[in-house]
N, C-alpha and C positions, 0 to 999 in steps of 0.2 A: 468492357470499359477499362481504359488504361488510366491509372491514377499515380500521381507522385506521392510517395510516403516518406516518412522520416523515422529513424530508429533512435531511441534514447534509452538510457539506463540509469537507475539510481541504486547504487551499491549492489549491482548485479541483477536487480529486478528490471527486466527489459520490456519495452513497449513499442508497438507500431503506432505512429501518430499521423493523422491526416488534418490538414488545414481545411476546415469545413465552414469557414466564416461566410461563404456565399450560399451555404445551405444546399448544395447540389449533390452531396454524397450521401447515399443511403445504402447500407449493407445489410444483408440477411445474416442470421446466426450461422448458417452454413458457410457463407463467404468469410465471415470473421474467423471462424474456426480454421478454415483452410489457410488464411493469411497467417495465422499464428502458429500453424503447424511447422515444426522445425525441420521436417524433411520435404514437405510438398509446398511450403509457403516461405514467407520471410523468416518466421520463427520469433515468438515472443511469449511472455507471460500474460499479456493482455493488449488490448487495442483501445486507443483513445481518439477523440476528435475535439479539436479546438473550435468552439462554436460561439456565436454571438447571442447575447441576452441583454435586454434593456436594463439599465441600472447597474450593470456589472462590466468588468474589464473583459470577461469571457465566460463561457459556460463549458463545463467539463462533461463529455460523454465518455463512459468507460464500460468496457466489456471484458470479462475474463477470456482466457484462451479457448474455452469451450464454446464461445460464441454467444453466451447468454449475458444479458445486462446484469451488472453486479452491484454490490454495495460499495462503499467508499474504498478507494485505494490510496494510501498515504504516499507511497513512493511514486505512484502514477501522478498524483496531484503535484508533487514537487517537480517531476519531469515536465509536466504540462506548463508549469510556470516558467521553467527554463525555455521551453519551446516558444511560448508566447513572447518572451523577451527576444529570442532569436528571430522571431517573425516581425519584430518592430514595435511590439507593445511594451514601451519602456515606462515603468512606474517606480516610484519610491516604495509604495506599498500597493499590493494587488488585492482586489476583491473579486472572487469568482464564485459561481454557483456550481454545486455538485449534487449528487443524488441524496446526500444526507444533509443538505442545507448550504449555508454560506461559509466561505473560508477566506481568511486573510493570509497573505504571504509576502515575503520580501526576500531579496537576494543580498547576501553578505559575502563578499569575495566569491569563493567557488561553492559556497553552501546555499541551499534554498531552505528557508525557514517557513514552515507551513503550520498555521494555527488549526488545531483539531477541535472537535466538539467537546463540551464539558462531559465528564463522567460522574454519575451520581449513584452508581450501584456496582459493587463487586460481590459476586455470589460465591460462597464456598461450596465446593463440590468434591467430596471424597479427598480432602487434603490438597485439592487443586482449586483454581479460580476460574470463573466465567465472567466476562464483561464485554461491553460493546463500545468500541472506539470508532464507530462509523461502519464497522463490520464486526460480527460476533467472533469472540476468541476464547479458546480454552488455553489456560496457562498452567503448565506442569513443571514444577521445580525438579531438577535432576542433578546428580553428583558429577557426572562426566558427560557433557552434552555431545562431545565429539564421538562418543561410543554408541549413541542412540541410533537405532535404525528408524530414521524419521519417516520414511515412506511406509513401512509396515505398521509401526506403532501409531503414526498419525492417521493413517487410513483406518485402522481399527477403531480409534476413538471417533473419527469423523462419521463413520458409517455404523456406529453403535446404535442400539434402539433409541436411546435418549436424544440423539442428534441427527440421525440420518434423514429425517423429513426435510429440515431446513438446511442442514449442513453446518459445520463450524470449522474455523481455522484452528489448528492445533500448534501451540508453541512450546518448545522444550527449552528451559532456561536454567543456566548455571550461573550462580553468583560468585564473583571473585572480588572481595573487598567491597568497594563502592561502585562497581561496574558489573554488567551482566553480559553473557554470551547467549544469543538467541538463534535457534533454528526452527523453521516453520514449515508445516504441511498446509498448503492452501487449497481450500475448496474451489472448484471452478477450474483450477489448474490441475488438481488431483495429483499433486506431487510436491516434493520439497522445492521451494524457491530459494535463491541465494539471499534474499532479504524480503521482508514484508513490513511495510511502514506502519500499518495499523496494528500488526502483531508486535512490533518493537514497542510501539506506544503502550499497548496493553501490558506487555511484560514489564516495562519500566514502572507503570502505575501499580502493578501488583507488588513489585519490589518495594516501592515507597509505602504501600499499604501495610506491608509487614515490617518495615523498618522506619523509624522516625528520624526527622531531621534532614530529609533530602528534598530538594526542589530541582535537582539536575541529576540525570542518570546517563552515564556513558554506556553505549551499547556497541557490541561487536557482533557481526553476522558473518556467514561465509563469504558474503560479497563486499564487506567493508564496514566502516565505522559510522555510527550516527549518534545523536544525542536527543534526549527528551527532557524538556523543561516544563515546569508546571507550578501551580500554587495548590497546596493541599489544604483544603478547608474543613476536612473531617476524615474519619477513617475510610469512608467510601466515596468521598467527594473531592473532585479535582477540577480546577478551572484554569484558564489561561495556559492551556496545554499546547506546546509547540514541538513539532517533529522537525529535526534539523539534520541536514546531511547533504552530500554532493548529488548532483544530477547532471548528466553529460550527454551531449550529442555523440552518436556513434557513426551513422552514415545515412545517406538518402538514396532513393532509387525510384524506379517505376515498376508497376506490376499490373497484370491483367486480372481484374477481379472476377472474370468469367471462368477462371480456371476450374 
């Protein structure tokens, strides 16, 4: 079957997107993994479908590059909002459904602002932190994030006895003044990605958990700059969380899904 696809990226986190509003596209895990393969397919960190759902502007289907359905992807959500707009869904404010529930979004100049779920628990774990921002995250403060072997160290934590059953995303975070630099090892991709939206969100909240007086954190990743805004209502409680950053169309094409 030959299908038209679209490629989008948000701070280097890249995705294959299909317009499935007619409900005619169904892909197996093997097909998705092949499409996301950077040597034998299009190449991407994940695959999404724009779908219809009653009461919403659209529904978000997301799968990691290993082909398996995944938890929420923040950069993916922002890219899908941009894609929906490019496909003619023009709104001042968007409401869409994802695997972790409802999300609001809006477009401000070149940035897509995505509202994330509230966070009510940050767990301390051997001087690090664990929390869920739509996906589970391990946040580890480091002195020089650029010197970290993210693949080896991230993989070691992700497959450690405590986490290997369900898997966890691992973020290495360096604080510089009132901003942070984040590098992430993503489960499902099983490698470092240039940016992880839920990981950036988790890292920013941990920063605010440890430091008082912040409701906006500027974040740099290997793929570019983002920002996280929120209301801190307690040491472990955050509401009105927004992930903000660019999302861009890269190219479109056609591919045979029977490869």
